[in-house]
C-alpha positions in Angstrom: 87.8 -17.1 -15.1 88.0 -16.7 -11.3 85.2 -18.5 -9.6 83.8 -17.8 -6.2 83.6 -21.6 -5.5 87.3 -21.9 -5.9 88.0 -19.6 -2.9 88.4 -20.6 0.7 86.0 -18.2 2.5 85.9 -19.7 6.0 86.5 -17.1 8.7 87.5 -14.6 6.0 86.2 -11.0 5.6 84.7 -10.8 2.1 84.2 -7.4 0.5 81.4 -7.7 -2.2 80.6 -5.0 -4.7 76.9 -5.3 -5.6 74.6 -3.1 -7.7 72.0 -2.0 -5.2 71.1 1.1 -7.2 67.4 0.5 -6.6 64.6 3.1 -7.1 63.4 4.8 -4.0 60.3 7.0 -3.4 60.6 10.3 -1.6 60.3 8.5 1.8 63.2 6.1 1.0 60.9 3.1 0.4 62.2 0.7 -2.2 60.1 0.6 -5.3 61.7 -2.4 -7.0 64.1 -4.8 -5.3 65.1 -6.8 -8.3 68.8 -5.9 -8.1 68.9 -6.9 -4.5 67.2 -10.2 -5.1 69.6 -11.0 -8.0 72.5 -10.6 -5.6 71.2 -13.0 -3.0 72.7 -16.3 -4.3 76.2 -14.8 -4.0 75.6 -13.1 -0.6 74.0 -16.2 0.9 76.7 -18.5 -0.4 79.4 -16.4 1.2 77.6 -16.5 4.6 77.0 -20.2 4.3 80.7 -20.7 3.9 81.4 -19.1 7.2 82.7 -15.7 6.1 82.0 -12.2 7.4 80.1 -10.3 4.6 81.0 -6.7 3.8 78.7 -5.2 1.2 79.3 -2.0 -0.8 77.3 -0.3 -3.6 76.5 3.0 -5.1 73.0 4.6 -5.2 72.2 7.2 -7.8 74.5 10.1 -8.7 74.7 12.1 -5.5 77.5 14.4 -6.7 75.6 15.4 -9.8 72.3 16.0 -7.8 73.3 18.3 -4.9 70.8 19.7 -2.5 69.7 23.3 -2.3 72.8 24.1 -0.2 75.1 22.7 -2.9 76.0 19.6 -0.9 75.4 15.9 -1.2 71.9 15.0 -0.2 73.0 12.3 2.3 69.4 11.5 3.4 68.2 11.0 -0.1 71.1 8.8 -1.4 72.0 6.9 1.8 72.1 3.1 1.7 70.6 3.1 5.2 67.2 2.9 3.5 68.1 -0.6 2.3 69.0 -2.0 5.7 65.5 -3.3 6.8 64.7 -5.0 3.5 68.2 -6.4 3.2 67.8 -7.9 6.7 64.6 -9.5 5.6 66.1 -10.9 2.4 69.2 -12.3 4.1 67.4 -13.3 7.3 70.5 -12.0 9.1 71.0 -8.7 11.1 72.7 -6.1 8.8 75.0 -3.6 10.5 75.2 -0.3 8.7 78.4 1.6 8.5 77.8 5.4 8.0 80.8 5.6 5.7 82.5 3.3 3.3 86.0 4.3 4.5 87.6 5.9 7.6 87.6 4.9 11.2 83.9 4.1 11.5 84.0 1.7 8.5 87.4 0.1 9.5 86.4 -0.4 13.1 83.0 -1.9 12.3 84.6 -4.3 9.8 87.5 -5.2 12.2 85.1 -6.1 15.0 82.8 -8.2 12.8 82.9 -12.0 12.9 81.9 -14.9 10.6 78.2 -14.9 9.7 77.8 -11.2 10.3 76.8 -8.7 7.6 77.9 -5.1 7.2 76.5 -2.7 4.6 78.8 0.3 3.8 77.5 3.7 3.0 77.1 4.8 -0.7 80.5 4.6 -2.4 79.7 7.6 -4.6 79.7 9.8 -1.5 83.5 9.6 -1.9 84.9 12.0 -4.5 87.5 9.5 -5.7 85.0 6.7 -6.5 84.1 7.6 -10.1 87.7 8.7 -10.7 89.1 5.2 -9.9 91.1 6.8 -7.1 93.9 4.4 -5.8 93.9 5.8 -2.3 90.2 5.2 -1.9 90.6 1.7 -3.4 93.4 0.9 -1.0 91.2 1.9 2.0 88.4 -0.3 0.7 90.8 -3.2 0.1 92.1 -2.9 3.7 88.7 -3.8 5.0 88.7 -7.4 3.8 90.7 -10.5 2.9 88.8 -11.3 -0.3 87.2 -9.2 -3.0 84.1 -10.3 -5.0 82.6 -8.3 -7.8 78.9 -9.1 -8.5 77.9 -5.7 -10.0 77.8 -6.3 -13.7 75.8 -3.2 -14.3 78.9 -1.1 -13.4 81.5 -3.4 -14.9 82.1 -0.9 -17.7 83.1 1.8 -15.3 86.7 2.3 -14.2 85.6 3.1 -10.6 87.5 2.6 -7.3 85.0 0.1 -6.0 84.5 -1.9 -9.2 88.0 -2.0 -10.9 90.8 -0.3 -8.9 90.1 -2.1 -5.7 90.4 -5.5 -7.4 94.0 -4.8 -8.3 94.9 -4.9 -4.6 94.0 -8.6 -4.4 95.9 -11.4 -6.0 94.1 -14.0 -8.2 93.6 -16.4 -5.2 91.7 -13.7 -3.3 89.3 -12.2 -5.8 86.5 -13.6 -8.0 83.2 -12.8 -9.8 80.0 -13.3 -7.9 77.5 -15.7 -9.4 75.5 -13.0 -11.1 78.6 -11.5 -12.7 79.8 -14.9 -13.7 76.5 -15.7 -15.4 76.5 -12.3 -17.2 80.0 -13.0 -18.6 79.2 -16.6 -19.6 75.9 -15.7 -21.4 77.4 -12.7 -23.2 80.3 -14.8 -24.3 78.0 -17.5 -25.4 76.3 -15.1 -27.8 79.6 -13.6 -29.1 81.4 -16.9 -29.5 79.8 -19.8 -31.2 76.1 -19.1 -30.8 74.0 -21.7 -32.7 72.9 -20.5 -36.1 70.8 -18.9 -37.4 71.5 -16.0 -35.1 69.1 -13.1 -35.0 69.6 -9.7 -33.3 66.9 -7.1 -32.6 68.5 -3.7 -32.3 66.1 -0.9 -31.2 66.2 2.4 -29.4 66.1 6.0 -30.5 69.5 6.6 -32.1 71.7 5.0 -34.7 74.7 6.8 -33.1 74.2 4.8 -29.8 74.3 1.4 -31.6 76.9 1.8 -34.4 79.5 -0.4 -32.8 77.0 -3.0 -31.8 75.5 -3.3 -35.3 79.0 -3.5 -36.8 80.0 -6.2 -34.3 76.8 -8.2 -35.0 77.6 -8.3 -38.7 80.6 -10.6 -37.7 78.3 -13.4 -36.5 74.6 -12.6 -36.9 72.6 -13.9 -39.8 69.7 -11.5 -39.3 69.5 -8.0 -37.8 66.1 -6.6 -37.2 66.1 -2.8 -36.8 63.3 -1.0 -34.9 62.6 2.1 -32.8 63.5 5.7 -33.7 66.7 4.6 -35.3 64.9 2.8 -38.1 63.8 6.2 -39.6 67.4 7.3 -40.1 67.9 4.1 -42.0 64.7 4.6 -44.0 65.5 8.2 -44.9 69.0 7.1 -46.0 67.2 5.1 -48.6 65.4 8.1 -49.9 62.1 7.4 -48.2 59.9 10.1 -46.7 59.6 9.8 -42.9 57.6 12.9 -42.1 58.4 14.2 -38.6 59.8 10.9 -37.4 63.0 11.0 -35.3 66.1 11.2 -37.6 69.8 11.8 -37.1 70.6 13.6 -40.3 74.3 13.6 -39.5 74.2 9.8 -39.6 72.4 9.2 -42.9 75.5 8.4 -44.8 76.6 6.0 -42.1 73.2 4.3 -42.0 73.4 3.8 -45.7 76.9 2.4 -45.4 75.7 -0.1 -42.7 73.1 -1.4 -45.1 75.7 -1.9 -47.8 78.1 -3.5 -45.3 75.4 -6.0 -44.2 74.9 -7.1 -47.7 78.7 -7.6 -48.1 78.8 -9.8 -44.9 75.8 -11.9 -45.9 73.8 -10.5 -43.0 70.1 -9.8 -43.6 69.4 -6.4 -42.3 65.6 -5.9 -41.9 63.9 -2.5 -41.8 60.2 -2.3 -40.8 57.8 -2.2 -43.7 55.1 -0.2 -41.9 54.6 2.0 -38.8 52.1 3.1 -36.3 52.3 6.9 -36.7 51.0 9.8 -34.6 50.3 13.4 -35.1 52.3 14.3 -31.9 54.4 12.6 -29.3 51.7 12.0 -26.8 49.8 9.1 -25.3 46.5 10.6 -26.5 47.7 11.4 -30.0 45.8 10.5 -33.1 47.2 7.4 -34.8 47.1 5.5 -38.0 49.0 2.6 -39.7 50.9 3.4 -42.9 53.5 2.0 -45.2 57.0 3.2 -44.5 57.4 4.2 -48.2 56.0 7.6 -47.4 55.0 9.1 -44.1 53.3 12.4 -44.5 54.6 15.7 -43.0 53.2 16.4 -39.5 53.2 12.7 -38.6 55.8 10.6 -36.8 56.5 6.9 -36.5 56.3 5.7 -32.9 56.0 1.9 -33.3 56.5 -0.8 -35.9 53.3 -1.7 -37.7 51.5 -5.1 -38.0 53.2 -6.1 -41.2 56.6 -5.6 -39.6 55.6 -7.4 -36.5 54.5 -10.4 -38.5 57.7 -10.6 -40.7 60.0 -10.0 -37.7 58.2 -12.7 -35.7 58.7 -15.1 -38.6 62.5 -14.5 -38.5 62.6 -15.0 -34.8 60.7 -18.2 -34.9 63.2 -19.6 -37.4 66.2 -18.6 -35.2 68.3 -20.7 -32.9 70.0 -17.8 -31.1 68.4 -14.5 -30.3 69.8 -11.2 -28.9 67.6 -8.3 -28.1 68.8 -4.8 -27.2 66.4 -1.9 -27.3 62.6 -1.5 -27.9 61.1 -1.1 -31.3 58.6 1.6 -30.3 57.7 4.0 -27.6 56.4 1.1 -25.5 55.9 3.2 -22.4 52.7 4.5 -24.1 50.1 1.8 -24.6 49.2 3.0 -28.1 52.8 2.4 -29.2 53.7 -0.8 -27.2 52.3 -3.5 -29.4 55.3 -3.9 -31.6 57.7 -4.3 -28.7 55.4 -6.6 -26.8 54.7 -8.8 -29.8 58.4 -9.3 -30.4 58.9 -10.2 -26.7 56.2 -12.9 -27.1 57.8 -14.1 -30.4 61.1 -14.5 -28.6 59.5 -16.4 -25.8 57.8 -18.7 -28.3 61.0 -19.3 -30.1 62.8 -20.0 -26.8 60.0 -22.5 -26.0 60.9 -24.3 -29.2 64.6 -24.6 -28.2 66.2 -21.3 -29.2 68.7 -19.5 -26.9 67.6 -15.9 -26.1 69.6 -13.2 -24.4 67.8 -10.0 -23.4 70.4 -7.3 -23.3 69.4 -5.1 -20.5 67.7 -1.7 -20.1 64.3 -1.2 -21.7 64.3 -4.7 -23.3 64.1 -6.1 -19.8 61.2 -3.9 -18.9 59.5 -5.1 -22.1 59.7 -8.8 -21.4 58.4 -8.1 -17.9 55.6 -6.1 -19.3 54.8 -8.8 -21.8 54.7 -11.4 -18.9 57.3 -13.6 -20.6 60.4 -13.0 -18.4 60.4 -16.7 -17.3 60.3 -17.9 -20.9 63.6 -16.4 -22.1 67.1 -17.9 -21.6 68.9 -15.1 -19.9 68.0 -11.5 -18.8 71.0 -9.2 -18.3 71.0 -6.8 -15.4 73.4 -4.4 -17.1 72.2 -2.1 -19.8 75.3 -0.1 -20.7 77.7 -2.9 -19.5 76.1 -5.6 -21.6 76.0 -3.3 -24.6 79.7 -2.6 -24.3 80.4 -6.3 -23.7 78.5 -7.3 -26.9 80.4 -4.6 -28.8 83.6 -6.5 -27.9 85.0 -4.0 -25.5 87.1 -4.8 -22.5 85.2 -4.0 -19.4 87.4 -2.7 -16.5 85.4 -4.5 -13.8 85.9 -7.8 -15.6 89.5 -7.3 -16.6 90.5 -6.4 -13.0 89.2 -9.7 -11.8 90.7 -11.7 -14.6 94.2 -10.1 -14.3 
């Protein structure tokens, strides 16, 4: 695997793809700078080695959210809003290029010297970005001597700035950034030779979103704990009454076949024994705790119950490797958060005892933060969809383009 530390960066212009897709308020103020902070080790290392740093990123989906005139809302999606805070984080003046290609970008980059930082405008302002356009990628590649990809969150996209551009650099002039490298190493550690017993928590709303992950997990996991809305599709496939709980009726046969397949691969697939149910999907709904043998009509399961929390925690505490992808309840609402938060705490306790734990992006990351245990797990992925596809065993274009 290409390593940033193997490259000679002195007096070079280094083009770095980061994931600065941070949330902004209506005034352009950054609400959460986690993604920017995560990129700092890579960015600071490049500057310390005497290079000129050229940063590019996307922000939102500007071409899918046009303004009232049917045009890109440049003000809303511009990376210029990030310049003041990025300057603070890097402790270096950041020059903003109002385009990522064209004369303004090329002239700004051409005139820059070692130790200087340039932030290019939103790559998704360019129509060819999400199409992996070669002409756009060539123009981006022409800005620098070296390309570094540190945007794992977009590694599963065949975009111009994440995959196509890398093909214009030979193996001695491209590498993963430190964040990307850690993502690949930790994902690979879980897929290849994780210490047993291996336990995976698979949550979220739909079985259809996690079919390939569950099937892949059966190749190496000893235990799979199912939670969230998808659990009710599994329960109904066993003939249980689930009331008005979320269910994908088109996937009942598949859910049943996954249960049978788990048994044939000696994987213990756990379904929650009880649920916190509600009479409507609302933070102020009436709730009660019931067995999952029969949930009455008019009620829906929105969290795993105390019995399931206890049995799932027991499995986690006996595990040596833990993967978590997806919450086991509607944890955004306090009444239905206890299951997810209790598992976050159980994972932290197991990690304290020597287990390796990988939190697989998205809502699971929010959950460990909410539970206050983010510093007690082994690795937190920054890429929700990217980590999911990596764990499914898929080839990610952003990774393959660096390794080729």
